[in-house]
N, C-alpha and C positions, 0 to 999 in steps of 0.2 A: 504494500500500500504506500502511496506517495505521502510523504510527511510535509505539511505546510510549515514554513518557517518565515520569519520576518526579516532576518539579517544573516549575511554570510558568516558573521562571527559566531553564530550558534553552532555551526558545524565545522568551522575552519580548523580547529585543533586536530581533526582527523586527517588533514591533507597537507601535503608538502608543496603541491603545485596545483594551479588551476589553468584550464584551457578555456579562455573566455571569449565568447562571441562579441562582435562590435555593434552592428546595427541592431537596435532594439534592446540592447543590454547596457552598453557603455555610452552610446550616443544615438541620436535620431537622424543622422545624416547631415545635420546642420550644427548641432551643439552637443557637448557632452552632458551627461547626467551627473551633477555634482555628488550625489550620494553614492553612485557607482564608482566614481573616481576615488572617493574617500574609502570605500570598502576595499578596493584593490590596494591602495596605499597602505592601509592598515594590515592587510594580509602580508604584504612584503615586509613591513616593519617587524612583523612577528616571525620572520624568517622564511616565508613561503616565496615561491617563484610564480610569476604571472606570465603566461604565454597568451597573447592576443591571437586567437585563431579565427581567421575570417575567410569567407568565400569571395572576397574582393578579387576580381580577375587581374589585378595589377601586381607586379612584384612588390614585395614587402617594403622596399625602400620608398616607393611612392605612397603606400599606405601610411607609412610613418610621416612623410611630408604632410599628408592630409590631416593626420592627428595633431601635428604641430600647429597647423593653421587653425584647426578647430579649437585649440586650447587644451588638449588633453596633456597633462604634465607627464614627463618622461619617468618620473618616479612612481608611476602607477603600473608600470610593466617592465618585464625583463627582455622579452622577445616578441616579435611579430612574425607570424607565419601565415601566408596567404594561399588561397587556391591558385592565384597567379604564379606563385613560386613553384608549386607542384606541377602545374600545367606547362610552365616554361621548361622544366626539366624534360617533360615528355616531348614537347615540340622540338627542342634542340637535339634530342636524342634521335630524331627522325621517326617518331611513332606514327606520324600521319604524312610522311613525305616532306619535301622541302620547298614545294611550290604551293602556296596556300592563298585562299581568299579570306580576308579579314572581315568578319561581320562584327562591328563594334564601333563605339564612339571615338572621336579623336583623342579623348583623354586617356585612352588605353594604348597610345603609341608606344609607351615604354615597355610594353609586353614584348615588343619586337626589337627595340633599339637598346634596351638595357640588358645586354648579354651577360649572364652570370660568369664570373671568372672561370668556373670549371668547364664552361662551354665555349671559351674564347677561341679555341682552335677548331671548333666544329664547323662543317660546311655551312654557309649562310642560308637563312630562310628568305625566300623571295616571295613578296606579296604581289599577286597577279590577279587579273580579272577572273570572275567565276568560271568563265568558259575555258580558261587555261589552267585551272587549279587541280591539284591532286587531292585537296581536302579543304574543309572549312575550319578556320579557327574563330570561334565565337566568344566574344567577351561581353556581348549585350546588343541591344538595338542600336542603330546609328543615332537615332534621336530618342533617348530613353524617356524624356518627359512627355512625349506625344505619341509615340508609336506603340503598337501592340503586335503580338506574334503573327496574327493573321495578315498583317501587312507584308509578310515575307513568304506567304504560301507559294506564290508562283516561282520565286527564286529557289526555294527549298525543293519544290517539285523537280525543277531542272537539275539541281544538285543530286537529288535522289535517283533520278533517271541515269545520271552519269556514275552512280555508285560511289559518291564521295563520302568519306567518313567526316564526322564533325568532332573536333576537339572542343569540348565545352569548358571554358576557363572559370565558370561560376555556376555551380548547380542550383543556386537559389532561383526560385520561381519569381518572387517579388520581394521588394523591400519598401519600407516606408521612409520617405524623405520629408521630414516634418509631417505635414498632414496629407501629403501626396503619396499614393502608392504607384510604384513604377515596376515595369517588367525587367527581369534579369536574363542572363544568357540561358539559365536553366529552363525558362519557359520556351525559348526558341528551340532548345534541344529536345524538349518534350514534344513539341509539335513535329519536329523532324522525325522522331522515333514513331510517333503516331502515324506518320505518312509512310513508314517503312524504312526510313534512313537509319544509319548506325551512328551512335554518339558515344564518345569516351569522356568520362568524368574524373576529375582529380581533386575536387574539394569535398567538403562535408556533404553527405555522410559516407563518402567513399574512402577506402584505406590510405591512398597515397598521401593525403594531407596529414593524417595522424602519424604515419610512419616518419614523415619529414619533421613534424613537431617533436616527436620523441627523440629523434636523432639530434636535433638542435638542443633539446633540453638535456640530453646526455652530455653534450659538450659543456654545459654549465655545471656539471657535477652529478647529474643523473638523479632520478626519482623513481621509486618503485611504482608500477602502474596502479597498484592498490591504493596508493596515496595521492592519486591524481583525480581531481574533480573537474568535469566539464560543466560549463555554464552557457545557456543559450535559450533563445525564444522560438527557435524553429523546431517543430516536432519532427518533421521529416528529414532535417539536416542535423541540427545540434543533438537532439535527443536520440534519434535513430542511429546516428553515427557513433555517439558515445556507447550506446548499447552494443553495437556491433564490435566495438573495441574492448568491451568488458569494463568500461569506466563508469564510475558513479556520475550522476548528472543532476544539476540544479536547473529546473525548468522555470523560466521567467514568463509569467502569465500575461504581463501587460504589453507584450510585443505583438507579433503578427496575429495571434489568435485571441486577442483581448476581448473581442465582442462575444466570444463563446461563453464567457464566465460571468455574465451579468453586466449591469449598467455602470458599475463603478470599478474601473481598472485597479484602483488601490485596494479593493477588497473583493477578490474573486470568490465566487460562490463555490465552496468545496464540493457540493453535490454535483453542480454542473461540471466542474473540473473532472471529477471522478468518472462521470458518464462519458465525457468527451475523450478522456484518455483511453477508456475501454474501446471506443469506436476507432481510435487511432492505433490501437493494439500496441501501446507503449506504456511503460510503467516507470517513469523517472523516480529516483529515490527521494528527491526533494522538489518542492515548488515554492516560489515566492512571487509576490506581486511585482517586485522590482529587485534589481541588484542593489543592495545597500548594506 
């Protein structure tokens, strides 16, 4: 049974590290949540390690730049690991070929240009028109504030007819930017699979991002997996991914699914939450309205 808690401090003595989601937990895409920042700072002051684990399709250096601009203090975290990091590894290894069509906004340029040092000697990746591509690399819609997956049906049908695989750099379906809900690369990949295309995923809930996070955590001194807590608001990404890795998880109810648990996000209805979790076939160890 899922235990409702009010603050991370109630359970933090049982853990040496947390894998914390960003959107919906630490910030809303526009500004950080002060209570969440304070909770992570306190966890670190008590000797814990904080890994910010995000499905952002950009390499972590660009995620860090965004956190800095947003005002998230650096003493709230130790590492940032992104879906973009894991997907970059796959792309530069040649997992989908070396001639690709990039489906994504200009802000994701760094996915191609910021080559990780370990791939500096790899053959280059060429971005080409769809008709010349061996694969699609999807980081999101071109215009994420206005477009929906159906806008791409014709182009995806053409790609599927050519048998192109899609490397999906962000498995999230949607995120909330302030009060606006926008579609992510995962929604485009889901449509492509619905049409019969093949998609490869590297962020939560899939293993590559967790493998990468644990390797980088090991470089900081290592932590037993039984002492790692995942925190997130995505039932199909954060919670399902943690369950797949055998990690304990704290589900944040005020994020993507807040409307399922009653009219007050600060006080989720435990009965509604319990019934909803049964329908989702997930059983996180803990739940809280917010990270604090």
